[in-house]
C-alpha positions as CSV (number, residue, x, y, z in Angstrom):
1,X,56.0,116.3,274.2
2,X,57.9,118.7,273.1
3,X,57.3,121.1,270.6
4,X,59.8,123.4,269.4
5,X,62.4,121.4,271.2
6,X,65.2,123.7,270.5
7,X,66.5,126.8,268.7
8,X,68.4,126.5,265.4
9,X,71.6,124.6,265.9
10,X,75.0,126.0,264.8
11,X,77.8,123.7,266.0
12,X,80.9,125.6,267.1
13,X,84.4,124.4,268.0
14,X,84.1,125.7,271.5
15,X,84.4,122.9,274.1
16,X,82.3,122.3,277.1
17,X,83.6,122.7,280.7
18,X,85.2,119.8,282.4
19,X,83.7,120.4,285.8
20,X,80.3,121.5,287.2
21,X,79.2,125.0,286.2
22,X,79.3,126.1,289.8
23,X,83.1,126.0,290.0
24,X,84.3,125.7,286.4
25,X,87.3,127.6,285.1
26,X,86.4,127.3,281.3
27,X,87.1,125.3,278.2
28,X,88.4,121.8,277.7
29,X,88.0,118.1,277.0
30,X,87.4,116.8,273.6
31,X,84.4,114.3,273.5
32,X,85.2,110.8,272.4
33,X,82.9,107.9,271.5
34,X,83.2,104.2,272.4
35,X,82.1,101.4,270.2
36,X,78.7,100.0,271.3
37,X,78.8,96.6,272.9
38,X,75.9,94.3,272.0
39,X,72.1,94.6,272.5
40,X,72.1,95.4,276.2
41,X,71.7,99.1,276.9
42,X,68.8,101.5,276.0
43,X,68.8,105.3,276.4
44,X,65.4,106.9,276.7
45,X,65.1,110.7,276.0
46,X,61.8,112.1,277.1
47,X,59.9,115.2,276.0
48,X,60.2,118.6,277.7
49,X,60.0,121.5,275.3
50,X,62.8,123.8,274.3
51,X,64.4,123.9,277.8
52,X,63.9,120.1,278.0
53,X,66.0,119.6,274.9
54,X,68.7,121.8,276.3
55,X,68.7,120.0,279.6
56,X,68.9,116.6,277.9
57,X,72.0,117.7,275.9
58,X,73.5,119.2,279.2
59,X,73.0,115.9,281.1
60,X,74.6,113.8,278.3
61,X,77.5,116.2,278.0
62,X,78.0,116.3,281.8
63,X,78.0,112.5,282.0
64,X,80.5,112.4,279.1
65,X,82.9,114.9,280.6
66,X,82.8,113.0,283.9
67,X,83.8,109.8,282.1
68,X,80.5,108.1,281.2
69,X,79.5,108.0,277.5
70,X,75.8,107.1,277.1
71,X,75.7,107.9,273.4
72,X,77.0,104.4,272.9
73,X,73.6,103.0,273.8
74,X,72.5,100.0,271.7
75,X,69.1,101.6,271.4
76,X,68.1,105.3,271.7
77,X,64.4,106.2,272.1
78,X,63.4,109.8,271.5
79,X,60.1,111.5,272.1
80,X,59.3,115.0,271.1
81,X,62.2,117.2,272.3
82,X,63.9,114.0,273.1
83,X,63.6,113.0,269.5
84,X,65.5,116.1,268.5
85,X,68.2,115.3,271.1
86,X,68.3,111.6,269.9
87,X,69.0,112.8,266.4
88,X,71.5,115.5,267.4
89,X,73.8,113.1,269.4
90,X,74.1,110.8,266.4
91,X,76.0,113.4,264.3
92,X,77.6,115.8,266.8
93,X,79.3,115.3,270.1
94,X,77.5,116.3,273.3
95,X,80.3,118.7,273.9
96,X,79.7,120.5,270.6
97,X,75.9,120.5,271.1
98,X,76.2,122.0,274.6
99,X,78.7,124.6,273.3
100,X,76.2,125.6,270.6
101,X,73.4,126.1,273.1
102,X,75.6,128.3,275.3
103,X,77.0,130.3,272.4
104,X,73.6,131.1,270.8
105,X,72.5,134.7,270.8
106,X,70.3,135.7,273.7
107,X,66.7,134.8,272.9
108,X,63.5,136.7,273.8
109,X,61.0,135.1,276.1
110,X,58.4,133.1,274.2
111,X,54.9,131.8,274.9
112,X,54.1,128.8,277.0
113,X,54.5,125.2,276.1
114,X,51.5,122.9,275.5
115,X,50.5,120.7,278.5
116,X,52.5,117.8,277.1
117,X,55.5,119.9,276.3
118,X,54.8,120.3,272.6
119,X,55.7,123.2,270.4
120,X,53.9,126.5,270.8
121,X,50.6,126.3,268.9
122,X,49.8,128.8,266.2
123,X,46.4,129.5,267.8
124,X,45.2,131.1,271.0
125,X,46.9,129.3,274.0
126,X,43.9,129.7,276.2
127,X,41.7,127.9,273.7
128,X,44.3,125.2,273.3
129,X,44.5,124.6,277.1
130,X,40.7,124.4,277.3
131,X,40.7,121.8,274.5
132,X,43.4,119.9,276.2
133,X,41.5,119.8,279.5
134,X,38.4,118.3,277.7
135,X,40.5,115.8,275.7
136,X,42.4,114.6,278.8
137,X,39.0,113.7,280.2
138,X,38.6,111.1,277.4
139,X,37.5,107.5,278.2
140,X,41.0,106.1,277.7
141,X,44.4,106.8,276.3
142,X,43.4,105.7,272.8
143,X,40.3,107.9,272.8
144,X,42.4,110.8,274.0
145,X,44.9,110.3,271.1
146,X,42.2,110.1,268.5
147,X,40.6,113.3,269.9
148,X,43.9,115.1,269.9
149,X,44.6,114.0,266.4
150,X,41.3,115.4,265.2
151,X,42.0,118.8,266.8
152,X,45.5,118.8,265.2
153,X,44.0,117.9,261.8
154,X,41.5,120.7,262.1
155,X,44.3,123.1,263.0
156,X,46.2,122.2,259.9
157,X,43.1,122.5,257.7
158,X,42.5,126.0,259.1
159,X,46.0,127.1,258.1
160,X,47.3,128.1,254.7
161,X,48.7,124.6,254.0
162,X,52.3,125.6,254.4
163,X,52.6,124.4,258.0
164,X,54.3,121.0,257.3
165,X,57.0,122.6,255.0
166,X,57.7,125.4,257.5
167,X,57.9,123.0,260.5
168,X,60.2,120.7,258.5
169,X,62.6,123.5,257.7
170,X,62.6,124.5,261.4
171,X,63.4,121.0,262.5
172,X,66.1,120.5,259.8
173,X,67.9,123.6,261.1
174,X,68.2,122.0,264.5
175,X,69.9,118.8,263.3
176,X,73.7,118.8,262.6
177,X,73.2,115.8,260.4
178,X,70.0,114.6,258.6
179,X,70.8,110.9,257.9
180,X,69.7,108.0,260.1
181,X,72.6,106.5,261.9
182,X,73.6,102.9,261.6
183,X,72.9,102.2,265.2
184,X,69.3,101.8,266.5
185,X,67.4,105.1,267.0
186,X,63.6,105.0,267.5
187,X,61.5,108.1,267.1
188,X,58.0,108.1,268.5
189,X,54.9,109.8,267.1
190,X,51.1,109.2,266.9
191,X,48.9,108.7,263.8
192,X,46.7,111.7,263.8
193,X,43.7,109.9,262.1
194,X,43.7,106.6,264.0
195,X,45.4,107.6,267.3
196,X,47.7,104.6,266.9
197,X,51.3,105.0,268.3
198,X,54.0,105.0,265.7
199,X,57.8,104.3,266.0
200,X,60.1,105.4,263.2
201,X,63.6,104.1,262.5
202,X,66.0,103.9,259.6
203,X,64.0,101.0,258.1
204,X,60.6,102.9,258.1
205,X,61.1,104.6,254.7
206,X,60.7,108.0,256.4
207,X,63.7,110.3,256.6
208,X,65.2,111.5,259.9
209,X,64.0,115.1,259.6
210,X,60.4,114.0,258.9
211,X,60.5,111.5,261.8
212,X,61.6,114.2,264.3
213,X,59.2,116.7,262.8
214,X,56.3,114.3,263.4
215,X,57.5,113.5,266.9
216,X,57.5,117.2,267.8
217,X,54.2,118.1,266.2
218,X,52.5,119.4,269.3
219,X,50.2,121.8,267.5
220,X,48.9,121.3,263.9
221,X,49.3,117.7,262.5
222,X,52.4,117.0,260.4
223,X,52.1,115.4,257.0
224,X,54.3,112.8,255.6
225,X,53.0,111.6,252.2
226,X,49.3,110.9,252.7
227,X,49.7,110.2,256.5
228,X,49.4,112.8,259.3
229,X,51.1,112.6,262.7
230,X,51.1,114.3,266.1
231,X,53.6,114.6,268.9
232,X,54.8,111.2,270.3
233,X,54.4,112.6,273.8
234,X,50.6,112.3,273.4
235,X,51.2,108.5,273.9
236,X,53.6,109.0,276.8
237,X,56.1,111.8,277.6
238,X,58.9,109.3,277.9
239,X,57.7,106.1,276.1
240,X,60.2,104.2,278.3
241,X,58.2,100.9,277.9
242,X,59.5,100.7,274.3
243,X,62.9,99.6,275.8
244,X,61.4,96.3,277.0
245,X,63.8,93.5,276.7
246,X,67.0,95.6,277.2
247,X,69.0,94.7,280.3
248,X,69.8,98.3,281.3
249,X,67.6,101.2,280.6
250,X,68.6,104.8,281.4
251,X,65.7,107.3,281.3
252,X,66.3,111.1,281.1
253,X,63.1,112.9,281.9
254,X,63.0,116.7,281.8
255,X,59.5,116.7,283.2
256,X,60.6,114.4,286.1
257,X,57.9,111.8,285.3
258,X,55.1,114.3,285.6
259,X,52.1,113.7,283.3
260,X,48.5,115.0,282.9
261,X,47.4,111.5,281.9
262,X,45.3,109.7,284.6
263,X,47.5,107.2,286.5
264,X,45.2,104.3,285.5
265,X,46.2,104.7,281.9
266,X,49.6,103.4,282.8
267,X,51.4,105.8,280.5
268,X,53.3,107.7,283.2
269,X,57.0,107.1,283.8
270,X,56.6,105.3,287.2
271,X,54.2,102.7,285.7
272,X,56.6,102.2,282.7
273,X,59.6,101.8,285.0
274,X,57.7,99.2,287.1
275,X,56.8,97.4,283.9
276,X,60.4,97.3,282.7
277,X,61.7,96.1,286.0
278,X,59.0,93.4,286.1
279,X,60.4,92.2,282.7
280,X,63.9,91.9,284.1
281,X,65.4,95.3,283.1
282,X,67.6,97.3,285.4
283,X,66.3,100.9,285.2
284,X,67.7,104.2,286.3
285,X,66.1,107.6,285.8
286,X,67.5,111.1,285.8
287,X,65.3,114.1,286.4
288,X,65.9,117.8,287.1
289,X,66.8,118.6,290.7
290,X,64.4,120.8,292.7
291,X,66.5,123.9,292.1
292,X,65.9,123.7,288.3
293,X,62.3,122.5,288.1
294,X,61.2,126.0,287.4
295,X,62.9,125.8,284.0
296,X,60.4,123.3,282.7
297,X,56.6,122.9,282.7
298,X,55.0,126.3,281.9
299,X,58.5,127.7,281.0
300,X,59.5,124.9,278.7
301,X,59.1,126.9,275.5
302,X,61.0,129.9,276.8
303,X,64.1,130.1,274.5
304,X,65.8,132.5,276.9
305,X,66.0,129.7,279.5
306,X,67.8,127.2,277.3
307,X,71.4,128.1,278.5
308,X,70.5,127.8,282.2
309,X,68.6,124.6,281.5
310,X,71.7,123.2,279.7
311,X,73.9,124.2,282.6
312,X,71.6,122.6,285.1
313,X,71.6,119.4,283.0
314,X,75.3,119.4,282.8
315,X,75.7,119.7,286.6
316,X,73.2,116.9,287.0
317,X,75.0,114.6,284.6
318,X,78.4,115.4,286.1
319,X,77.1,114.7,289.7
320,X,75.5,111.4,288.8
321,X,78.2,109.9,286.4
322,X,80.2,108.1,289.0
323,X,77.2,106.2,290.5
324,X,75.8,105.3,287.1
325,X,79.1,104.0,285.7
326,X,78.7,100.5,287.1
327,X,75.0,100.4,286.0
328,X,75.8,101.4,282.4
329,X,78.9,99.2,282.2
């Protein structure tokens, strides 16, 4: 799930390259959007930490620059760092977002990501990993989510009470726009008290910043009114099954479908893709190639790796655009 999915966003006018990074010359095409076409296509943006967010933006920009615009999806589902990306692409072009990542000042290396890709916790990482190991050994997925919620609530209670406000400000700085778009965007989270999965959209009565902040709450719980939430990735890193009923589903997974959840829980990407296909959906997935896998996992919260992750995503999107054009339509 992603946690601090990205560094503060400052959109620039610089344009992204119009060919893969390995042989690019430099600046170029202006991104354009096409009008959506009916309730047919769903775009799923999975969790993956800070580098995962950068990779997602890179993939979407690479696809666009090669002629395939997936921001025109009839439904976009975002989880954790993917929720940040889902919100970002509704109010800035992928080209602008990619340029902002590449133009950002060099960042210092930061601590490791949580096992599900959430934001860096504000407590000893070793203790957190030990807790995670015990919690993953829960009886089932619902039990695991309840236990994780209890830990997150305890972490918030042990803080000075300013965690929600500080995290909201951090998330707000990452979003170029803070209003829900008219088109369908679903942001996942988990109720910290009940362990029940939650999906926010523009009809939920929760503003976009709060929805993304809840979806990326990989450490202390995040409060909205009298309710508390944890990272949507604690249900599933991708939550691709929420696209059931859509004819074509494109899943972007920074973690490449990897999950610490036991396979029998059915929350991993492979099981969800099988479920979608059994329901009649055509499904394609994009994951990092083997040369860039080192940018994710334990390195997912390293802000210094965001530019190379974005470039790797761009190359991946560029390379796959042609073969995905017929699929996306």
